[in-house]
C-alpha positions, 0 to 999 in steps of 0.5 A: 213065618218059619224061614229056614229055607230063606236063609241064603237071602237075608235082608239088608239093614242100614245102620242108624246108630249115628242118629240115635235110633234103632236100625230098622229091619226093612224099608218102611212105606214112604209117604208119596205113591209111585209116580203115575207115569212109567219112566221106562215107557214099557207100560204095555209090556208091564200089563201083558206080563202081569196078565201072564203072571196072574194066569200062570198063578191061577193055573196052579190053584188046586195043584200047588201046596204050601210049604215053608221049608221046601221049594219045588218049582215043578209038579207036584209044586210046593211053595211058600207065599214068596217062592210062589211069586218068585216062580210065576214072575221068573217063568214070565221073564221078570226075575225077582231073584229071591224067594224072601219077602223081605228082599222083594219088599226092597225092590221096585217102587212104593205104591199106595194102596189106593193106586194098586195096579195088576202085578204089584206086590202087596206085603202084610205083617200079622205080628204085633212087633217088628217091621218085617213082612210075613206074607206077600201076594200079587194084586190082580185087580178089582181089589183082589189078591192072588197068593199062597195063603197057608197050609189049609187054603194053599193058593187062593184069590182073596178080596182085600176087603173080606177079612180084617187081616187084609186091613189090619195086617196090611204093610205096604206094596211095591211096583216092581214090573217096570224095572224088571223088564226092558225099557222101551226102546231097550238100552244096551244094558237091557239087551245084555241082561236079556241075552244073559238071562236067555243063556241061563239054562243053556250054558255049561260052566267050567274051566274052559271056554268054548262058544260052539258048545256054550261052555264057559268060565265066568269071565268067558260067559261075561265076554260072550254076552257082551260080544253078542251086544257089540261090546268088546271086552277082549279078555275072559280073566276076572283081574283084567275085566276088573280094569275095563270101563269106569268105576261106578259106585254101588248107588249108581249101578245101572243094568249092564254094569259089571260087579266084582267080589272077592272070596276073602273079605278085604281082598282086591282080587276078584273070584266072582263077576256078575252082571248087574240086572237092575233093581238090586239084582245080579246075574252070576256065572259061577261053578254052580251055573248061571244063577240070579241073586239080590245084592242085599244078601250079606255075602255080596255086602261082605265080599263086594270089591268094586263095579265097572261100567263098560257100556260107553255112553255112545253105545247106549240107547237110554238114559241120555239127553235127546240132543246128545249122547252125554248122560243127564246124570253127569253132574249128579254122578260127580256130586255123588262121587264127592259125597261118597268119598266123604262118608265116614270122613266128614264130621259133624260140628257147629262150624264150617271148616273145609281143612278138617271136614267139619260141618253142620248137615247143610254146611256139608251139602253147601260143601259138596255142591260148591266143589262142582260150581253150584252155589247153595247161597247158604249154610243153613238148612232152611235157607237152602230149601228155597234154592232151585225148584221143588220136586215131589218125593215120588219123582226124585232124581240123583243129586236132589237135595232132601230136607228133614226135621229132627224131632219126628215132626216132619215140619221144621227143616233142620237137616239135609241130605243128598239123594243118591238113587236107589232109595238112599241118600247121604247125610251128616247127622247131628253126631258122628260122620257122613253116612248113607241112609235109606229114604224109607227108614222109620227116621227118614219117613218121620222127618222128611219135609221136602226136596229141591232140584238145584241144577 
């Protein structure tokens, strides 16, 4: 597919040079399908939204035409396969924030073909080489796909067994609707994101702040949105906003966190603030208006400064233990913070030396967990794999320990990793230093063995 008009949403890749294998261009299908339970407790909303998305898509049959060089969201409609989905999702309150199928395939949760439900995104690759998807559609039930097919067919409904293409070119599927919608009950972060979305086409961006006329600077917009949800920031200046709350890593971002970017790579002076909307998405107030983007775009990787959590645990109605306002992930966050601090610093060696930060992979895991009072009892990966309780790959939580082979066999445990959320983990490979990796990469998919929860 010609992607000239997709150049602003380039796919984010993760380096694998330290493992001695080529870097995959996109995420690969993982082995375990999405959990049957909806952890956001919003299944009714998911089903209702899916029906609305599908109805809108069907209503455009015979009206919209195919174009991979022009995106036209009003009649006469012109879409590529991905921009068609972006349009029908966004019009029903589920913003994918990208018209790039590569980026869409990094959102949500992997789901096996046999477990598809209405609203899932289905990806195909007709090319004989590479792993990038070149087509995407929406599953509408009864083994049928709604999609902008090509310049001859335009929008059609296809039975997924009707042609060899749908089996031979099938790549993977992602379940995106639970995370694109608010949880039930909605968290403060959900409410902030919903508030920001509701103002997207109503505010005017400028150099002054005037609530009466809904005219704001970037910082003024953020302050207004948060004030409306009872979170007082007390400033509109980006440099002051960046001092608020507590610092959080990219791997630990939650809805409602503030994310800061610079205009010059390496600068610590913010020129842009965004509201994290969950599942890699950003709501960005800037001179061009309030827009939405995905974080894996090159620009946001290069210009990222930091992120701040300004919603206190006492004001959040989600992600907390039923008997306390303390987030369940406190221990996990500390473990991940320690592991993150060692990325690029801890180095591989067949020894255990805390002073020089030299470890085997399992020694690295032992060191990180021991820093937080959790004794893994051994510095051997196979022995660590007997500690704690087993956890399915589909049910991973931050802080779980992952176990891998190293020969693409997926059996003999030789390497460990620490799951940090967002389908990523930190590991110390057999050469080089500690790195972040994608759990859906080719290497991780072929070598994944099991996972354990130790606290």
